[in-house]
N, C-alpha and C positions, 0 to 999 in steps of 0.2 A: 254563600259560603263566605263572602268578603265580610259581611256583617258580622257573622259569627267568629271569624277570626280577629276583627277588630274588636268586638267586644271582650274577647278573651285576652287580647293583649293589655287592654285598658284595665282588666281585673287583676292581671299580673303585675302591671306596673303600679297600681294602686296597693296592692297588697304588699310589695316591696317597698314603697315610699312610706307606707305606714310603720313599717318595720325598722325603718332607718331614721326613727326619730333620735335626736341628740339633746340632751339635758346638761346645762351648766351645773356642776357640782359646787355646793355653797359649804363654807364660805370661800370668798376669793381672799387670798393671803399674799403676805409678802414672803420672799426668799429669805433664808437666814442672813444672806449678807447683802440683802438690798440696799441701795444707795437712794437715799432721799432725805431732803431737808425736813427736819422734825415739826416744825410748826406747818409746813405743807401738808405733812402726813396726818397730822392731827386736824386740821381744820378744813382740809379739802375732800376728806372721805372718798378716797379715790376707789377703795373696795367696793363701796356702795354705788359708785357711777358706774364700774364695771359690770356689777352684778345687774344693775338696771339695763344697761345698753346691750350688753353681751345676751343676758337673758332674753330681752325683747327679740334680738335677732335669731335668737334659737327657737323661739316660740312661733315667729313668722316662718322660719324654715319648716318647723313640724306641722303647721297649719292648723293644729288643733291641740289644745292642752296647754300645760305650762313649759317654760323654757329653762327651768330651774330644777334642782333635786337637792334635797338635804343631805344625802350620802349616796356614794354608788351602789350600796346594798337595796336601795329603795328605787333603782332606775329602771327594774324589770328587763325588757327587751332592748331598752333605748341605749345608745351610744353615751358615754358620759365624757363631759368636757371639762378639764381642770385647768385653771390658769393660776399663775403666780406673777406678782410684781417684781421685777428684778431692778429697777431704775426708775426714778422719776427726775426729770431735769426742770428747774423751776424754783424760783424764789418769789417772795412777796413784790409786788410792784407790778402786776399785770404785764402788758405787752412792754412796758418801759424797761422792765428787767431782762428783756430778751425773749427769744422763742422758748417754748415749753415743750416737753417730749414725755411720752410714757413709754416703757419697755416692758413686755410680759412674756413669759414662757407658757406654751399651751401644749397640753397632752390629750389627744382624743383615744378613749379605749372603747372597742366595741365589746359585745357580750361574749365573745370568744377570748377576750383578752389581748387582740392585736392592738398594737397602739402606734400612733403616728404623733410626731413632735414638730413644734415650729416655734420660732422667735419672731415677735413682731414689735416694731418700734416705729412709733408715729409721733410727728412733730406738729405743732400749731403756733401760729403767730396771733390767732384771736380772729382771722377773716377780716372782712370790710371794716367793721366797727372794732376791731381788736384795740385800738388805742384806750377805748372806753371800758374795757372789760378786765376783770380781775383776774389773778392767777388761777383761782380753781375753775372760773368759767372756761378759761383758755384750755386747762388741763382735761375738763370734761369733753371738750371738741376731740381731744385725742382719744380718747375711750369711745367715743361714738365711732370714729374712723376704726378702731379696734374690732367693735362689734361687727362692722360690715366686713372687715377682712376675715374674721372667723367664720361668718355665715358662709362666705364663698368657700373657704378653706375646708369645711367639714364635709361639704357636699360634693366637693371635687378634689380626690385624690390627687390628681395630676397638678394642682394649683400649687404653684410656689410663691410664697409670700415674699415680696422683694423688700429688702432692707431699705428704710428711707433715711436719707441723709438730712442734716439739718438744713433749713430754707435760708435763702440769703435775707438779709435783714430787711424786713417790709415786703418780702416776696410772698404771693399768694400760696396757700396750701389748703388743703381739704377740698381741691376740685372748684375754689372759687375764683372768680375773675378778679384781677387786680384792680385796686382803686388807682386814681391819678397819681403818677411819679411825685413825690413831695419835693419841694424846693430844696437847695442845699442847706438853707437856714433852718429846715424842720428837722435836721438831725437829732437823733436821741441823745439823752445825756450820756457822758462817758460813764463805764461801769464804776470809776472811782466816785461818782457823785450819786451813785445810788445808795440809798440806805439799806441797812442790814434787814434780813428777811424778817426778823422780830419786831422791826420797827415799822413795817409797812402792812396795811391792809391787804387780805388775800380776797 
């Protein structure tokens, strides 16, 4: 009897899980009033980074098939996740021009039209080797973190995404251990010494 009940529960769970697939609707876009430095928007291809990392997160959550869909009309019984970029903090110069941040709004719509919404803001200073990374690479770390956030948020309706404040200069983010504290003489250049975004490689 126990075996039959266990098998039945497993079958029900598997069916429910299969019906709970979530697909990222493409394309990822910017909000109409999005705040972003134009060279960063053009060169860093942040929409593509979010598509890749959030789409991969959804595919892992689904356990089979793709993690993206061209339109909600093609999603079938899957729930549809739509994200829009509202703010990008960052200019050229990599870690030397300060922390970078990505803010997105996400809407999850199930097949019955029920919606959940959230806002996610993630920062990065580039991790252990941040001083050697460009602006686009650091921004990509933010998109990876957003993918992980959304993977948890879509599968757990009770999960509240906490807003992430700016890191202290040189502080570790993204769950990494901090490198040794730099000496006072290693302070970064002042903002006034930082060349404009258009003059710095991304």
